[in-house]
C-alpha positions as CSV (number, residue, x, y, z in Angstrom):
1,M,0.0,0.0,0.0
2,P,1.1,3.6,-0.6
3,M,3.3,6.1,1.1
4,I,1.8,9.6,1.2
5,L,0.5,10.5,-2.3
6,R,2.1,14.0,-2.0
7,A,5.5,12.4,-2.3
8,L,4.8,11.4,-5.9
9,A,4.8,14.9,-7.3
10,F,8.2,15.7,-5.9
11,A,9.6,12.3,-6.8
12,V,8.5,12.7,-10.4
13,L,10.4,15.9,-10.7
14,A,13.5,14.3,-9.2
15,L,13.6,11.2,-11.4
16,S,16.9,10.6,-13.0
17,F,17.6,7.1,-14.0
18,V,19.2,4.9,-16.6
19,L,16.9,3.0,-18.8
20,I,17.5,-0.7,-19.5
21,N,17.1,-1.1,-23.2
22,K,17.9,-4.8,-23.7
23,P,16.2,-7.9,-22.2
24,A,19.6,-9.6,-21.8
25,V,22.0,-8.3,-19.2
26,A,24.7,-6.1,-20.7
27,Q,28.3,-5.7,-19.5
28,D,28.7,-2.2,-18.1
29,K,31.8,-0.5,-16.6
30,G,32.0,-1.2,-12.9
31,R,29.8,-4.2,-13.1
32,I,30.8,-7.8,-12.5
33,R,29.2,-10.4,-14.8
34,V,28.3,-13.6,-13.1
35,S,26.6,-15.1,-16.2
36,S,24.8,-14.1,-19.3
37,D,21.7,-13.4,-17.1
38,V,23.2,-11.8,-13.9
39,Q,25.6,-9.0,-13.1
40,Y,26.2,-6.8,-10.1
41,E,27.9,-3.7,-9.0
42,F,29.1,-2.4,-5.6
43,I,27.1,0.7,-4.7
44,G,28.3,1.4,-1.2
45,R,29.2,0.4,2.4
46,W,27.1,1.6,5.3
47,D,28.9,1.4,8.7
48,A,27.2,0.5,12.0
49,D,27.0,4.2,13.0
50,K,25.0,5.0,9.9
51,L,22.7,1.9,10.5
52,N,22.1,2.9,14.1
53,T,21.3,6.5,13.1
54,I,18.6,4.9,10.8
55,L,17.2,3.1,13.8
56,T,17.3,5.9,16.3
57,D,16.6,9.0,14.2
58,D,15.4,8.3,10.6
59,T,12.9,5.5,11.2
60,P,11.0,7.2,14.0
61,K,10.7,10.4,12.0
62,F,9.5,8.7,8.8
63,F,7.2,6.1,10.3
64,G,5.9,8.2,13.2
65,V,6.4,5.7,16.0
66,A,9.1,5.1,18.6
67,V,10.1,1.5,18.6
68,R,13.0,-0.3,20.4
69,Y,15.3,-2.0,17.9
70,T,18.4,-4.1,18.3
71,A,21.4,-2.0,17.6
72,A,23.4,-2.7,14.5
73,K,26.8,-4.5,15.2
74,N,28.4,-4.6,11.8
75,A,28.8,-2.6,8.5
76,V,27.0,-3.7,5.4
77,K,28.2,-3.9,1.8
78,L,25.5,-3.0,-0.8
79,Y,25.3,-4.4,-4.4
80,R,22.8,-3.5,-7.2
81,V,22.0,-6.6,-9.2
82,T,20.7,-6.7,-12.7
83,Y,19.2,-9.9,-13.9
84,S,17.1,-11.4,-16.7
85,S,13.5,-12.3,-16.2
86,V,10.3,-12.7,-18.1
87,V,6.8,-11.3,-18.0
88,P,4.3,-14.2,-17.6
89,E,1.3,-12.1,-18.6
90,R,3.0,-11.2,-21.9
91,G,3.8,-14.7,-23.1
92,N,7.1,-14.7,-21.0
93,K,8.5,-11.6,-22.7
94,P,12.2,-11.3,-21.8
95,I,13.1,-8.3,-19.8
96,A,15.9,-7.0,-17.4
97,A,15.1,-6.4,-13.8
98,T,17.0,-5.1,-10.8
99,G,17.3,-5.6,-7.1
100,L,19.6,-5.3,-4.0
101,V,21.9,-7.7,-2.3
102,A,23.2,-6.5,1.1
103,V,26.0,-8.5,2.7
104,P,27.2,-8.1,6.3
105,D,30.8,-7.0,6.4
106,I,32.0,-9.5,8.9
107,A,34.0,-12.7,9.0
108,G,32.2,-15.7,7.8
109,T,31.0,-17.3,4.6
110,S,27.4,-18.3,5.3
111,F,24.6,-16.2,6.8
112,P,20.8,-16.4,7.2
113,M,19.0,-14.5,4.4
114,V,15.9,-12.3,4.4
115,S,14.2,-11.5,1.1
116,Y,12.3,-8.2,1.6
117,Q,9.4,-7.2,-0.6
118,H,8.9,-3.4,-0.6
119,G,5.6,-1.6,-0.4
120,T,3.9,0.9,-2.8
121,V,6.1,3.8,-3.7
122,Y,5.6,6.8,-6.0
123,G,9.2,7.5,-7.1
124,K,10.6,4.9,-9.4
125,Q,13.8,4.9,-7.5
126,E,12.3,4.5,-4.0
127,V,13.2,0.8,-4.2
128,P,15.7,-1.6,-2.6
129,S,18.5,-1.1,-5.2
130,F,18.4,2.6,-4.4
131,P,18.5,2.3,-0.6
132,D,19.2,6.0,0.0
133,Q,15.7,6.7,-1.4
134,S,13.9,3.9,0.4
135,P,13.3,4.3,4.2
136,E,11.6,0.9,4.5
137,T,14.7,-0.8,2.9
138,Q,16.9,1.2,5.2
139,L,15.1,-0.2,8.2
140,M,15.6,-3.7,7.0
141,L,19.3,-3.1,6.4
142,A,19.8,-1.6,9.8
143,Q,17.8,-4.2,11.7
144,F,18.8,-7.3,9.8
145,A,21.9,-6.8,7.7
146,G,23.5,-4.9,10.6
147,Q,22.9,-8.0,12.7
148,G,24.6,-10.5,10.4
149,Y,21.8,-11.3,7.9
150,I,22.0,-11.1,4.1
151,V,19.2,-8.9,2.9
152,I,17.9,-9.0,-0.7
153,G,15.1,-7.2,-2.4
154,A,13.6,-7.0,-5.9
155,D,12.6,-3.7,-7.4
156,Y,9.7,-5.2,-9.3
157,F,9.0,-4.8,-13.0
158,G,8.7,-1.2,-14.1
159,M,10.5,0.1,-11.0
160,G,14.1,1.2,-10.5
161,P,16.0,1.5,-13.8
162,S,13.4,-0.6,-15.7
163,K,11.8,0.9,-18.8
164,E,8.7,-1.4,-18.5
165,P,5.4,0.0,-17.3
166,E,4.8,-0.6,-13.6
167,G,3.3,-4.0,-12.9
168,Y,1.5,-2.9,-9.7
169,M,-0.3,-5.8,-8.0
170,V,0.1,-8.0,-11.1
171,K,0.6,-11.3,-9.3
172,A,2.5,-13.6,-11.6
173,S,4.9,-10.8,-12.6
174,H,5.6,-10.1,-8.9
175,Q,6.2,-13.8,-8.3
176,Q,8.5,-14.0,-11.3
177,A,10.5,-10.9,-10.2
178,T,11.0,-12.1,-6.7
179,Y,11.8,-15.7,-7.7
180,D,14.4,-14.7,-10.3
181,M,15.9,-12.2,-7.9
182,L,16.4,-15.0,-5.4
183,L,18.2,-17.1,-8.0
184,A,20.3,-14.0,-9.1
185,S,21.2,-13.2,-5.6
186,R,22.5,-16.7,-5.0
187,A,24.6,-16.4,-8.1
188,V,26.0,-13.2,-6.8
189,L,26.7,-14.6,-3.4
190,A,28.5,-17.6,-5.0
191,D,30.7,-15.2,-6.9
192,L,31.5,-13.5,-3.5
193,K,32.3,-16.9,-2.0
194,L,29.2,-16.6,0.3
195,S,26.0,-18.6,0.8
196,N,22.9,-18.5,2.9
197,T,21.9,-20.9,5.7
198,K,18.3,-20.0,6.2
199,L,15.7,-18.3,4.0
200,F,13.2,-15.9,5.5
201,I,10.9,-13.7,3.5
202,G,9.0,-10.6,4.6
203,G,7.2,-7.6,3.2
204,W,5.1,-4.6,4.1
205,S,1.8,-3.4,2.5
206,Q,2.0,-4.2,-1.3
207,G,5.1,-6.1,-0.3
208,G,3.1,-8.1,2.1
209,F,0.8,-9.3,-0.7
210,I,3.9,-10.0,-2.8
211,T,5.6,-11.9,0.1
212,M,2.6,-14.2,0.3
213,A,2.5,-14.6,-3.5
214,F,6.2,-15.3,-3.5
215,L,5.7,-17.9,-0.7
216,E,3.1,-19.6,-2.9
217,K,5.5,-19.8,-5.8
218,L,8.4,-21.0,-3.6
219,E,6.3,-23.8,-2.1
220,A,5.1,-24.9,-5.5
221,A,8.7,-25.1,-6.7
222,G,9.7,-27.1,-3.6
223,V,12.0,-24.4,-2.2
224,K,12.3,-24.6,1.6
225,I,11.3,-21.4,3.4
226,D,12.1,-21.1,7.0
227,A,9.4,-18.5,7.7
228,A,7.3,-15.7,6.1
229,A,6.3,-12.5,7.8
230,T,4.2,-9.6,6.6
231,A,2.9,-6.3,7.9
232,S,-0.3,-4.7,6.6
233,A,-0.6,-7.3,3.8
234,P,-3.6,-6.9,1.4
235,V,-3.8,-10.6,0.8
236,D,-7.1,-10.3,-1.1
237,V,-7.2,-7.1,-3.2
238,S,-10.9,-7.6,-4.0
239,V,-11.8,-7.5,-0.3
240,V,-9.7,-4.4,0.2
241,L,-11.0,-2.4,-2.7
242,N,-14.6,-3.5,-2.1
243,G,-14.3,-2.2,1.4
244,F,-13.2,1.2,0.2
245,L,-16.1,1.4,-2.3
246,S,-19.0,-0.2,-0.4
247,F,-18.0,0.1,3.3
248,P,-15.8,3.1,3.7
249,R,-14.4,3.7,7.2
250,K,-13.9,7.1,8.9
251,N,-10.1,6.5,9.0
252,D,-9.7,5.4,5.4
253,A,-6.5,7.0,4.0
254,A,-6.8,9.9,1.6
255,W,-4.3,8.1,-0.6
256,V,-6.4,5.0,-1.4
257,N,-7.3,6.7,-4.7
258,S,-3.8,5.7,-5.9
259,L,-4.6,2.0,-5.3
260,F,-7.3,2.2,-8.0
261,I,-5.1,4.3,-10.3
262,L,-2.0,2.2,-10.2
263,S,-3.7,-1.2,-10.3
264,S,-6.1,-0.3,-13.2
265,F,-3.4,1.0,-15.5
266,A,-1.0,-1.9,-14.6
267,F,-3.8,-4.5,-15.2
268,E,-4.6,-2.8,-18.6
269,N,-0.9,-3.0,-19.6
270,Y,0.0,-6.4,-18.3
271,Y,-3.2,-8.3,-19.0
272,G,-3.8,-6.6,-22.3
273,V,-7.2,-5.0,-21.8
274,P,-7.3,-1.8,-23.8
275,G,-9.6,0.9,-22.2
276,L,-9.7,-0.8,-18.8
277,S,-8.7,2.4,-16.9
278,R,-10.9,4.7,-19.0
279,S,-13.9,2.5,-18.1
280,L,-13.1,3.0,-14.4
281,F,-12.4,6.7,-14.0
282,N,-14.7,9.7,-14.6
283,D,-13.7,11.3,-17.9
284,E,-12.5,14.6,-16.4
285,Y,-9.9,12.7,-14.3
286,Y,-8.7,10.0,-16.7
287,D,-5.8,12.0,-18.1
288,L,-4.7,13.0,-14.6
289,A,-4.9,9.4,-13.4
290,R,-2.7,8.4,-16.3
291,K,-0.1,11.0,-15.4
292,V,0.0,9.6,-11.8
293,Y,0.6,6.1,-13.1
294,L,3.3,7.2,-15.6
295,R,5.0,9.4,-13.1
296,E,4.5,12.5,-15.2
297,P,4.3,15.9,-13.5
298,F,0.9,16.9,-12.1
299,N,-0.6,18.9,-9.3
300,V,-1.3,16.7,-6.3
301,A,-4.2,18.9,-5.2
302,D,-6.0,18.1,-8.5
303,V,-6.3,14.4,-7.6
304,P,-9.6,13.9,-5.8
305,T,-9.5,12.1,-2.5
306,D,-13.2,11.5,-2.7
307,L,-13.5,8.2,-4.6
308,H,-17.0,9.3,-5.9
309,K,-15.4,12.1,-7.8
310,L,-12.6,9.9,-9.3
311,I,-14.5,6.7,-10.1
312,K,-17.6,6.2,-12.2
313,P,-20.8,5.7,-10.1
314,D,-21.5,2.2,-11.5
315,Y,-18.5,0.8,-9.6
316,F,-20.0,1.6,-6.3
317,N,-22.6,-1.1,-7.1
318,A,-20.9,-4.3,-5.8
319,Q,-22.5,-6.5,-8.4
320,F,-21.4,-4.2,-11.2
321,F,-17.9,-4.0,-9.8
322,A,-17.7,-7.8,-9.6
323,E,-18.9,-8.3,-13.1
324,S,-16.7,-5.6,-14.7
325,A,-13.5,-6.4,-16.5
326,Y,-11.5,-4.6,-13.8
327,G,-13.4,-6.3,-10.9
328,K,-12.8,-9.8,-12.4
329,L,-9.0,-9.1,-12.6
330,V,-9.1,-7.8,-9.0
331,A,-10.9,-10.9,-7.8
332,Q,-8.0,-13.0,-9.1
333,T,-5.5,-10.9,-7.1
334,Q,-5.2,-12.9,-3.9
335,A,-2.3,-14.6,-2.1
336,Y,-3.6,-17.0,0.6
337,R,-5.9,-19.6,-1.0
338,W,-3.7,-22.6,-1.1
339,V,-2.7,-25.1,1.6
340,I,0.2,-23.2,3.2
341,K,3.0,-25.4,4.5
342,S,5.5,-22.9,5.9
343,P,5.4,-20.9,9.2
344,V,3.6,-17.6,8.5
345,R,2.9,-14.6,10.7
346,N,0.7,-11.7,9.3
347,Y,1.1,-8.6,11.5
348,Y,-1.7,-6.1,11.4
349,G,-2.5,-2.7,13.0
350,E,-5.7,-2.0,14.7
351,A,-5.7,1.6,13.6
352,D,-4.3,1.0,10.1
353,E,-5.9,3.4,7.6
354,A,-5.5,1.1,4.7
355,I,-5.8,-2.5,5.9
356,A,-8.8,-3.4,8.1
357,V,-8.4,-5.9,10.9
358,G,-10.4,-8.5,9.1
359,V,-8.0,-8.3,6.1
360,G,-5.0,-8.6,8.5
361,Q,-6.6,-11.8,9.9
362,L,-7.9,-13.2,6.5
363,A,-5.1,-15.6,5.6
364,M,-5.2,-17.2,9.1
365,T,-9.0,-17.4,9.1
366,Y,-9.0,-19.1,5.7
367,Q,-6.3,-21.7,6.7
368,R,-8.0,-22.5,9.9
369,A,-11.3,-22.9,8.2
370,M,-9.7,-25.7,6.2
371,G,-8.3,-27.1,9.4
372,N,-4.7,-26.2,8.5
373,G,-2.9,-25.8,11.9
374,N,0.4,-27.4,11.2
375,P,2.4,-25.3,11.0
376,V,0.4,-22.6,12.6
377,I,-0.3,-19.5,10.5
378,E,-0.9,-16.6,12.8
379,A,-2.3,-13.1,12.6
380,V,-0.5,-10.9,15.1
381,S,-1.7,-7.5,16.2
382,T,0.8,-4.7,16.6
383,G,-1.8,-2.7,18.6
384,L,-3.3,0.7,17.7
385,T,-0.7,1.3,14.9
386,S,-1.1,3.2,11.7
387,H,-0.2,1.8,8.3
388,R,3.4,3.0,8.6
389,G,3.5,2.3,12.4
390,T,2.5,-1.3,11.8
391,Y,5.6,-2.0,9.7
392,A,8.0,-0.1,12.0
393,T,6.6,-2.0,15.0
394,A,6.5,-5.4,13.2
395,V,10.1,-5.5,12.0
396,P,11.8,-6.2,15.3
397,Q,9.1,-8.8,16.0
398,W,10.0,-10.5,12.8
399,K,13.6,-10.6,13.9
400,T,12.7,-12.0,17.3
401,W,10.5,-14.7,15.7
402,F,13.1,-15.6,13.0
403,E,15.8,-16.0,15.6
404,G,13.5,-18.1,17.8
405,L,12.9,-20.4,14.9
406,Q,16.7,-20.7,14.3
407,Q,17.4,-21.4,18.0
408,G,14.6,-24.0,18.1
409,N,16.1,-25.7,15.1
410,R,19.6,-25.7,16.7
411,V,18.1,-27.3,19.9
412,K,16.1,-29.8,17.9
413,N,19.2,-30.8,15.8
414,S,21.3,-31.1,19.0
415,V,18.8,-33.4,20.6
416,T,18.6,-35.5,17.4
417,R,22.4,-35.9,17.4
418,D,22.5,-36.8,21.1
């Protein structure tokens, strides 16, 4: 889900990025080629002091809550990875994608890994591989990489240096981007003479949905995941958007308009449905909505926060919405309706302005309705936290849980050997 919509206008004006023009990875100066599909470049080293400043100063200011974090102990080396992938919705069209690999700068050759899936952002470079522009990535680096974890993160199709249109909430593309990023990161680690011992995945907001979708793909591929954690995850986009249209809450965020804008244009582009967005928005706001999606300059004040002004009246009829082309694609955009095998915790905030409590508990409720209690999938409240506050509060809880699982495995293995 989004950051504050106002940030988009300023981010658009500041955009300055290199376009990737070839689906195959090209050899650039300063980059190390691992294979024909993967290359990486060193983009910086953050010492423990910088990481601790993120924890004590930057994170509380940005996320609006004071949380106690474990202090960073080590520096982190940062690498931007460029890798080949495909777009499933476009007949597996070959493209290039990017992401981040962050490695603890300490002795050792094997570390636990966390794959972080970022939330909705309005600047194309507010993604993991541009960590200076991504406060949520900075928190993950400070709390995990600064504690001896490898942290990786995909930028998603259309984000970072990518020339593709943004694939916002396009499920199969998100699964492909994250899966191929995992494979690329392991190739980079091998080139650095490193490996990972455990694999944890986590994500916030849009990234929470993608984390669950990623988990589905990993389990289907037989890849072992030690645990998955989310914060404010919209695991069923139809439920979320129907709530905004049919059952608005007093605390619904003003920026939920962007969810309809980004998803409708992304669905139109990736699923190949010409006119999909035009059918959703009132005529006087269509061009403005298109500028928002394309990251073209616009006046933020011109974007209506009242959904009744932005969206055509028919869509507030739940039956019409369900039967529309947009509604049918939205209904397919879920990431919890399979028999989950891995340990999962979905963290939710009771004052979240985007994700209602019922949505936060939805995956757990669905799994329990089937009788799936082994392993337990849990929905965990972070209290009366906002959308941002839920993430900032959940991250150290993710870390405590991941470490408990690792400790439990060590004890279990010790008992088995004895």
